[in-house]
C-alpha positions in Angstrom: -8.7 33.0 22.9 -9.7 29.3 22.7 -12.4 30.3 20.2 -9.8 31.9 17.9 -7.5 28.9 18.1 -10.4 26.5 17.2 -11.4 28.7 14.3 -7.8 28.9 12.9 -7.4 25.1 13.3 -10.7 24.5 11.4 -9.7 26.8 8.6 -6.3 25.2 8.3 -8.0 21.7 8.2 -10.4 22.8 5.6 -7.8 24.4 3.4 -5.5 21.4 3.5 -8.2 18.7 3.2 -8.7 19.3 -0.4 -5.0 18.7 -1.2 -5.4 15.0 -0.8 -8.4 14.6 -3.0 -8.0 12.3 -6.0 -8.9 13.1 -9.5 -9.7 10.5 -12.1 -7.8 11.8 -15.2 -8.5 8.7 -17.2 -11.7 8.1 -19.3 -12.4 5.0 -17.2 -15.4 5.3 -14.8 -14.5 6.1 -11.2 -14.9 3.3 -8.7 -16.3 4.0 -5.3 -14.0 4.0 -2.3 -16.0 1.1 -0.8 -15.3 -1.1 -3.8 -11.6 -0.4 -3.5 -11.5 -1.0 0.3 -13.5 -4.2 0.0 -10.9 -5.7 -2.3 -8.2 -7.2 -0.2 -6.2 -8.7 -3.0 -5.0 -5.4 -4.4 -7.2 -5.6 -7.5 -9.9 -3.0 -8.2 -12.8 -3.1 -10.6 -10.6 -1.8 -13.3 -8.0 -4.6 -13.1 -4.9 -5.7 -11.1 -3.1 -3.3 -8.8 -0.6 -1.0 -10.6 2.2 0.7 -8.7 2.9 4.5 -9.1 5.5 3.9 -11.8 3.0 2.1 -14.0 4.3 -1.5 -14.2 1.7 -4.2 -13.4 2.3 -6.2 -10.3 3.2 -9.9 -10.9 1.4 -11.9 -8.2 3.5 -14.9 -7.0 2.1 -18.4 -6.8 2.5 -20.6 -3.8 5.1 -22.6 -5.7 7.2 -19.6 -6.5 7.1 -18.5 -2.9 8.1 -22.0 -1.7 11.0 -22.1 -4.2 12.3 -18.8 -2.8 12.1 -20.1 0.7 14.0 -23.3 -0.2 16.7 -21.1 -2.0 17.0 -18.9 1.0 17.5 -21.8 3.3 20.1 -23.4 1.0 22.2 -20.3 0.5 22.2 -19.3 4.2 20.0 -16.2 4.0 17.7 -17.4 6.7 20.4 -18.5 9.0 22.0 -15.0 8.7 18.7 -13.2 9.3 18.0 -15.4 12.4 21.5 -14.8 13.8 21.5 -11.0 13.2 18.1 -9.4 12.7 16.0 -11.8 14.7 18.5 -12.6 17.4 17.2 -12.3 21.0 19.8 -11.3 23.6 
């Protein structure tokens, strides 16, 4: 009985494993998975990271992030988050 369960589980895993395989439909050469994993900044050998809907991602500079932080402090967003979301009873 256990043998039958293991065989069925292995067949199911084999049948569904190929559903997650990627295909490279573009004419660009395929990069290895190791090259994609080694890149921590989101860029691959083919260029910057592109989300599923096809628009390139704008990477923010430190100055832009700092300006957003200053703006959030000035208009009260940080105070609101600290009092509601991050409040410890």
